[in-house]
C-alpha positions as CSV (number, residue, x, y, z in Angstrom):
1,M,-0.2,0.2,0.1
2,A,1.5,3.6,-1.1
3,P,2.5,6.2,1.8
4,P,-0.2,8.5,2.5
5,L,0.4,11.6,0.7
6,R,2.3,13.9,2.8
7,T,0.6,17.9,3.4
8,I,2.6,20.9,3.2
9,G,1.0,24.5,3.7
10,V,2.5,27.5,1.8
11,V,1.2,30.7,3.2
12,G,1.8,33.5,0.2
13,T,1.8,32.9,-3.6
14,G,4.0,35.8,-5.0
15,C,7.0,35.0,-7.2
16,I,9.0,32.4,-4.2
17,G,6.1,31.5,-2.7
18,A,4.3,29.9,-5.9
19,S,7.4,27.9,-7.2
20,V,7.9,26.1,-3.2
21,C,4.2,25.2,-4.2
22,V,5.2,23.7,-7.5
23,D,8.5,22.2,-6.0
24,Y,6.6,20.7,-3.9
25,V,4.0,19.0,-5.5
26,I,6.4,17.7,-8.6
27,H,8.5,15.7,-5.8
28,G,5.5,14.1,-4.9
29,F,3.8,16.3,-1.6
30,R,0.1,17.8,-1.6
31,V,0.2,21.7,-1.1
32,I,-2.5,23.2,0.6
33,A,-1.8,27.3,-0.8
34,V,-3.1,30.0,0.9
35,D,-3.3,33.4,-0.5
36,T,-5.3,36.8,0.2
37,D,-5.1,37.4,-3.4
38,Q,-7.2,35.0,-5.5
39,A,-5.3,35.9,-9.2
40,A,-1.9,35.0,-7.1
41,L,-3.4,31.5,-6.5
42,D,-4.5,31.3,-10.1
43,D,-1.1,32.2,-11.6
44,T,0.7,29.6,-8.8
45,R,-1.8,26.8,-10.9
46,R,-0.9,28.0,-14.1
47,L,2.8,27.7,-13.0
48,L,1.8,24.1,-11.7
49,R,0.5,23.4,-15.2
50,E,3.3,24.7,-17.3
51,T,6.4,23.5,-15.1
52,N,4.7,19.7,-14.7
53,R,4.4,19.8,-19.0
54,F,7.9,20.8,-19.3
55,L,9.2,18.7,-16.3
56,P,11.8,16.4,-17.8
57,A,13.5,19.4,-19.2
58,V,12.9,21.7,-16.2
59,R,14.1,19.0,-13.7
60,P,15.8,16.3,-15.2
61,G,15.3,12.8,-13.6
62,L,12.1,13.9,-12.6
63,E,8.6,12.5,-14.9
64,R,6.1,14.6,-15.9
65,L,3.1,14.1,-13.8
66,P,-0.2,13.4,-15.6
67,A,-2.1,16.4,-15.3
68,A,-5.5,15.7,-13.2
69,T,-2.7,14.3,-10.3
70,A,-0.4,17.3,-10.2
71,D,-3.8,19.7,-10.4
72,E,-5.4,16.9,-7.2
73,R,-2.0,18.1,-5.5
74,L,-2.3,21.7,-5.4
75,V,-5.5,23.1,-3.2
76,T,-5.7,26.9,-3.2
77,T,-7.7,28.6,-0.6
78,T,-7.8,32.0,0.5
79,E,-8.9,30.5,4.2
80,L,-5.6,30.3,6.7
81,T,-8.1,27.9,8.2
82,A,-7.5,25.1,5.7
83,L,-4.0,24.9,7.0
84,A,-4.8,23.3,10.3
85,D,-4.0,19.3,9.2
86,C,-1.0,20.2,7.5
87,E,2.7,18.5,8.3
88,F,4.6,22.1,8.1
89,V,3.4,25.4,6.9
90,V,5.9,27.4,5.3
91,E,5.1,31.1,5.2
92,N,6.2,33.5,2.1
93,I,4.6,36.6,2.8
94,S,5.9,39.7,2.0
95,E,9.0,41.7,4.1
96,R,6.8,43.4,6.2
97,W,6.8,42.8,10.3
98,E,3.4,43.4,11.4
99,A,2.3,41.8,8.2
100,K,4.3,39.0,9.4
101,R,3.7,39.1,12.9
102,D,-0.2,39.2,13.2
103,L,0.0,36.5,10.5
104,Y,2.7,33.8,12.9
105,R,0.2,34.8,15.8
106,A,-2.8,33.6,13.3
107,L,-1.2,30.3,12.5
108,D,-0.2,30.2,16.1
109,K,-3.7,29.5,17.1
110,I,-4.8,27.1,13.8
111,L,-2.1,25.1,13.8
112,P,-1.9,22.0,16.7
113,A,0.8,22.3,19.2
114,G,3.5,20.4,17.0
115,T,3.1,21.4,14.0
116,G,6.4,23.6,12.6
117,I,6.5,26.9,10.4
118,G,9.0,27.3,8.4
119,V,10.5,30.9,7.8
120,N,10.8,32.0,4.2
121,T,12.2,35.6,5.3
122,S,14.7,37.6,3.3
123,S,15.7,39.8,6.2
124,I,13.6,39.3,9.9
125,P,15.3,37.1,12.3
126,V,13.2,33.7,12.6
127,G,13.6,34.3,16.7
128,L,12.0,37.3,16.0
129,L,8.8,35.7,14.2
130,A,9.1,32.3,17.0
131,A,8.7,34.4,19.5
132,E,5.2,35.8,18.1
133,T,3.8,32.3,18.4
134,T,3.6,29.4,21.8
135,R,6.1,27.0,19.6
136,P,9.4,28.8,19.1
137,E,11.2,25.5,18.9
138,H,8.7,24.7,16.3
139,V,9.9,27.7,14.4
140,V,13.1,27.8,11.9
141,G,14.2,29.5,9.1
142,I,13.6,27.9,5.3
143,H,15.3,30.8,2.6
144,F,14.5,29.1,-0.7
145,M,15.9,30.4,-3.9
146,N,13.6,31.4,-6.5
147,P,12.5,29.5,-8.6
148,S,12.9,27.0,-5.9
149,Y,12.5,24.3,-8.3
150,L,15.4,24.6,-10.1
151,K,17.6,25.0,-6.9
152,D,19.9,22.2,-4.8
153,A,20.3,23.9,-2.0
154,V,18.3,25.8,0.9
155,E,20.0,28.4,3.1
156,V,18.4,27.0,6.9
157,M,18.4,29.5,9.6
158,R,18.0,27.8,13.6
159,G,16.6,30.0,15.8
160,A,17.9,30.6,19.5
161,D,14.9,28.0,20.2
162,T,14.4,25.8,17.3
163,S,14.8,22.2,18.6
164,D,16.8,19.5,17.1
165,A,14.0,17.6,16.1
166,C,12.6,20.8,14.0
167,L,15.8,21.4,11.8
168,A,16.2,17.4,11.7
169,H,12.6,17.3,10.9
170,V,13.3,19.8,8.1
171,Q,16.3,18.8,6.8
172,E,14.6,15.5,6.0
173,M,11.9,16.9,3.7
174,L,14.2,19.5,2.2
175,G,16.2,16.2,1.1
176,R,12.9,14.6,-0.5
177,L,12.9,17.5,-2.6
178,G,16.6,16.8,-3.6
179,K,18.0,19.8,-1.7
180,Q,20.7,20.2,0.4
181,S,20.8,22.5,3.6
182,V,23.1,24.4,4.2
183,V,22.2,25.8,8.3
184,V,23.2,29.4,9.4
185,G,23.2,31.4,12.2
186,D,20.3,33.6,12.5
187,F,20.4,37.6,12.1
188,P,19.1,40.1,9.8
189,G,19.3,39.1,6.2
190,F,21.1,35.8,7.0
191,V,24.1,35.1,4.9
192,S,22.6,35.3,1.6
193,N,20.5,38.7,1.7
194,R,23.2,40.7,3.8
195,I,25.9,40.1,1.3
196,S,23.5,39.7,-1.9
197,H,21.5,42.6,-1.3
198,L,24.3,45.2,-1.1
199,F,25.6,43.5,-4.7
200,F,22.3,44.5,-6.1
201,N,22.3,47.9,-4.8
202,E,26.1,48.5,-6.3
203,A,24.8,47.3,-9.4
204,I,22.1,49.7,-9.5
205,R,23.9,52.5,-8.2
206,T,26.2,52.1,-11.4
207,V,23.5,52.0,-13.7
208,Q,22.1,55.3,-11.8
209,D,25.7,57.2,-11.4
210,Q,28.0,55.8,-14.4
211,G,24.8,55.1,-17.1
212,E,26.1,51.7,-17.7
213,R,23.3,50.1,-19.7
214,P,21.8,46.6,-17.4
215,E,23.1,44.5,-20.3
216,V,26.4,45.4,-20.2
217,V,26.1,45.1,-15.9
218,D,25.1,41.6,-15.6
219,D,27.3,40.4,-19.2
220,I,30.3,41.3,-16.8
221,F,29.1,38.5,-14.2
222,K,28.0,36.3,-16.9
223,K,30.4,36.3,-19.5
224,C,33.6,37.5,-16.8
225,F,32.7,35.7,-13.8
226,G,30.4,32.2,-15.2
227,H,27.4,33.7,-13.1
228,T,24.2,32.1,-14.3
229,M,22.3,35.3,-14.0
230,G,23.6,39.1,-13.6
231,P,22.7,41.3,-11.0
232,L,19.9,43.4,-12.2
233,E,18.3,40.0,-14.1
234,T,18.6,38.2,-10.6
235,A,16.9,41.6,-9.0
236,D,14.2,41.4,-11.2
237,L,13.5,38.0,-11.0
238,I,13.2,38.8,-6.9
239,G,11.0,42.0,-7.7
240,L,12.5,45.0,-7.1
241,D,9.6,45.7,-4.2
242,T,11.3,43.2,-2.6
243,V,15.0,43.8,-2.9
244,L,13.8,47.5,-1.8
245,L,12.0,45.9,1.3
246,T,14.8,43.9,2.2
247,L,17.5,46.9,2.2
248,E,15.3,48.9,4.1
249,Y,15.2,46.4,6.8
250,L,18.7,45.8,6.6
251,H,19.9,49.5,6.7
252,D,17.2,49.4,10.2
253,S,18.6,46.5,11.5
254,Y,22.4,47.3,11.1
255,R,22.5,51.3,11.1
256,D,24.7,51.2,8.4
257,D,24.3,53.1,5.0
258,R,25.9,50.6,2.7
259,Y,22.1,49.2,2.8
260,Q,20.6,52.9,2.0
261,A,18.6,52.1,-1.1
262,C,19.3,53.8,-3.7
263,S,17.4,56.0,-5.6
264,L,16.7,54.8,-8.9
265,L,15.7,51.4,-7.3
266,R,13.2,53.9,-5.0
267,E,12.0,54.9,-8.4
268,M,11.3,52.7,-10.1
269,V,9.7,51.1,-7.7
270,A,7.0,53.4,-7.2
271,S,6.3,53.6,-11.0
272,G,5.4,50.3,-11.0
273,R,8.1,49.0,-12.6
274,L,8.6,45.6,-10.3
275,G,10.8,43.6,-13.0
276,R,9.2,39.3,-14.0
277,K,6.0,40.2,-11.4
278,S,4.9,43.3,-13.5
279,G,6.0,42.6,-16.8
280,R,8.4,45.3,-17.0
281,G,11.8,46.0,-14.3
282,F,15.2,46.5,-16.0
283,Y,14.6,44.3,-18.4
284,E,11.3,44.1,-20.8
285,H,9.5,40.8,-19.4
286,R,7.3,39.8,-21.6
287,G,7.0,36.0,-21.8
288,T,4.8,33.8,-21.1
289,A,4.7,31.5,-17.7
290,A,5.8,28.7,-20.2
291,A,8.9,30.7,-21.8
292,D,9.9,31.5,-18.0
293,T,9.7,28.3,-17.5
294,T,11.8,27.0,-19.9
295,R,14.2,29.9,-20.0
296,N,14.7,29.4,-16.3
297,A,14.9,25.7,-16.8
298,R,18.3,26.7,-19.2
């Protein structure tokens, strides 16, 4: 008899949340996806269908799921209470402290006492969010990179109260996704974003102050350093609004002007040029979900 399908909850289905949903489904999990925006939930289902259609090319070694099976494994809802029976919940909402604080308080009331929460945050320390719950030992950071289904490792942040059992559970679960866990400490931005957002900000400042074209800046890192994507392409993929929020949080946390977001980034966000999510950032993004899926696979 086949073992019961494991069920994961995903809260927030923006760019990274949607790709996390897809990652779990194509690796054999059932996912309850929650978002207040029905359009974001619909986009998540479209991303799953397109990724599954091209799955052997997107993720060699994985077989395409029957379309009906993929659809059945993804449940979308606007009701947070639908997460009550999940084995584990991954949170992916925006980098706004008040919104995260309120969500963790709500999740703490809905989820059974032993259910863990994975903090997929860009900058806010795990310990601060864990303190909003009665289960700090079951709260752990899981920083998925975008798109999750193409990445081989995850930055895992262990909070001061995260238990050995919780950490082991998360590492086993990530292993099922074919990912290695790189465990780091709990501080604003962690290792990846504390460093990468300085990189993004300086790349944007090079466009702003020196007049270099985005293609030239990115080519330096792709052609000279062998990076798969340049810093401005990566910022577009993450979402320029998310990059700005992360820089602002890091600036407030470290009181260090290195993290002061440059004016061009602020202007682009204010004008709605957010990157792929809005169709325009440093580049034009007019492709369909299928085009994005196959392009990311290269």
